[in-house]
KOLDRENZA-115328 format. One record per residue (C-alpha): y, x, z; residue number from 1. Coordinates in steps of 0.05 Angstrom, whole numbers, always signed. Layout:
BEGIN
<y: Y x: X z: Z n: NUM>
...
! end
This chain:
BEGIN
<y: +118 x: +282 z: +10 n: 1>
<y: +87 x: +261 z: -56 n: 2>
<y: +48 x: +198 z: -71 n: 3>
<y: -15 x: +240 z: -72 n: 4>
<y: +1 x: +263 z: -1 n: 5>
<y: +13 x: +191 z: +20 n: 6>
<y: -52 x: +163 z: -8 n: 7>
<y: -92 x: +223 z: +17 n: 8>
<y: -62 x: +216 z: +87 n: 9>
<y: -83 x: +143 z: +94 n: 10>
<y: -156 x: +163 z: +106 n: 11>
<y: -135 x: +212 z: +161 n: 12>
<y: -79 x: +177 z: +197 n: 13>
<y: -106 x: +106 z: +204 n: 14>
<y: -152 x: +97 z: +263 n: 15>
<y: -218 x: +61 z: +250 n: 16>
<y: -205 x: +12 z: +307 n: 17>
<y: -140 x: -9 z: +272 n: 18>
<y: -183 x: -31 z: +212 n: 19>
<y: -232 x: -73 z: +251 n: 20>
<y: -246 x: -139 z: +216 n: 21>
<y: -206 x: -121 z: +154 n: 22>
<y: -240 x: -125 z: +86 n: 23>
<y: -190 x: -122 z: +29 n: 24>
<y: -166 x: -87 z: -34 n: 25>
<y: -93 x: -74 z: -50 n: 26>
<y: -69 x: -53 z: -120 n: 27>
<y: -8 x: -11 z: -131 n: 28>
<y: +23 x: -16 z: -200 n: 29>
<y: +69 x: +44 z: -200 n: 30>
<y: +97 x: +30 z: -269 n: 31>
<y: +55 x: +78 z: -310 n: 32>
<y: +3 x: +95 z: -258 n: 33>
<y: -44 x: +51 z: -219 n: 34>
<y: -74 x: +64 z: -151 n: 35>
<y: -113 x: +19 z: -103 n: 36>
<y: -132 x: +20 z: -30 n: 37>
<y: -197 x: -8 z: -4 n: 38>
<y: -208 x: -25 z: +69 n: 39>
<y: -279 x: -41 z: +90 n: 40>
<y: -325 x: -26 z: +148 n: 41>
<y: -268 x: +6 z: +188 n: 42>
<y: -254 x: +56 z: +132 n: 43>
<y: -195 x: +62 z: +85 n: 44>
<y: -201 x: +95 z: +17 n: 45>
<y: -151 x: +105 z: -40 n: 46>
<y: -168 x: +116 z: -113 n: 47>
<y: -136 x: +115 z: -181 n: 48>
<y: -143 x: +53 z: -223 n: 49>
<y: -142 x: -21 z: -209 n: 50>
<y: -188 x: -58 z: -162 n: 51>
<y: -220 x: -124 z: -184 n: 52>
<y: -205 x: -183 z: -139 n: 53>
<y: -149 x: -149 z: -101 n: 54>
<y: -119 x: -191 z: -45 n: 55>
<y: -50 x: -161 z: -56 n: 56>
<y: -17 x: -131 z: -118 n: 57>
<y: +45 x: -88 z: -107 n: 58>
<y: +91 x: -69 z: -165 n: 59>
<y: +141 x: -14 z: -151 n: 60>
<y: +166 x: +51 z: -182 n: 61>
<y: +138 x: +114 z: -152 n: 62>
<y: +207 x: +137 z: -128 n: 63>
<y: +220 x: +71 z: -94 n: 64>
<y: +153 x: +71 z: -59 n: 65>
<y: +165 x: +142 z: -34 n: 66>
<y: +233 x: +121 z: -8 n: 67>
<y: +201 x: +63 z: +30 n: 68>
<y: +146 x: +107 z: +58 n: 69>
<y: +196 x: +159 z: +81 n: 70>
<y: +238 x: +105 z: +115 n: 71>
<y: +298 x: +115 z: +70 n: 72>
<y: +293 x: +45 z: +41 n: 73>
<y: +280 x: -19 z: +79 n: 74>
<y: +220 x: -55 z: +47 n: 75>
<y: +253 x: -124 z: +56 n: 76>
<y: +316 x: -99 z: +20 n: 77>
<y: +274 x: -69 z: -35 n: 78>
<y: +240 x: -137 z: -45 n: 79>
<y: +307 x: -174 z: -46 n: 80>
<y: +334 x: -125 z: -97 n: 81>
<y: +273 x: -133 z: -141 n: 82>
<y: +250 x: -61 z: -132 n: 83>
<y: +187 x: -82 z: -95 n: 84>
<y: +144 x: -141 z: -118 n: 85>
<y: +86 x: -166 z: -76 n: 86>
<y: +38 x: -218 z: -102 n: 87>
<y: +17 x: -243 z: -33 n: 88>
<y: +71 x: -228 z: +18 n: 89>
<y: +35 x: -265 z: +74 n: 90>
<y: -27 x: -222 z: +68 n: 91>
<y: +15 x: -159 z: +59 n: 92>
<y: +48 x: -171 z: +126 n: 93>
<y: -20 x: -160 z: +158 n: 94>
<y: -29 x: -93 z: +124 n: 95>
<y: +42 x: -65 z: +120 n: 96>
<y: +38 x: -27 z: +186 n: 97>
<y: -30 x: +3 z: +170 n: 98>
<y: -3 x: +27 z: +103 n: 99>
<y: +59 x: +55 z: +135 n: 100>
<y: +105 x: +9 z: +96 n: 101>
<y: +138 x: -21 z: +157 n: 102>
! end
């Protein structure tokens, strides 16, 4: 799996009913590449770049994010080791399952 596969799959694998009542933007700083996810009106979309007014900003190397997505690295351990930085951990807890990060 590549990061392109991951971001493309979000729109197909997340059920609209799982997104009910969520209106947010999440930035991914992949150390050299930026992506963001927008959730609104029970739809999830991913795009390159940085979203204004993101609720959560995630900083992580591409390889580390892939390892977390694939279940090879525990996200909490990645945070404790400084490999994964989250600007708003409380909000991220609401979205981690939807994004396949937990």
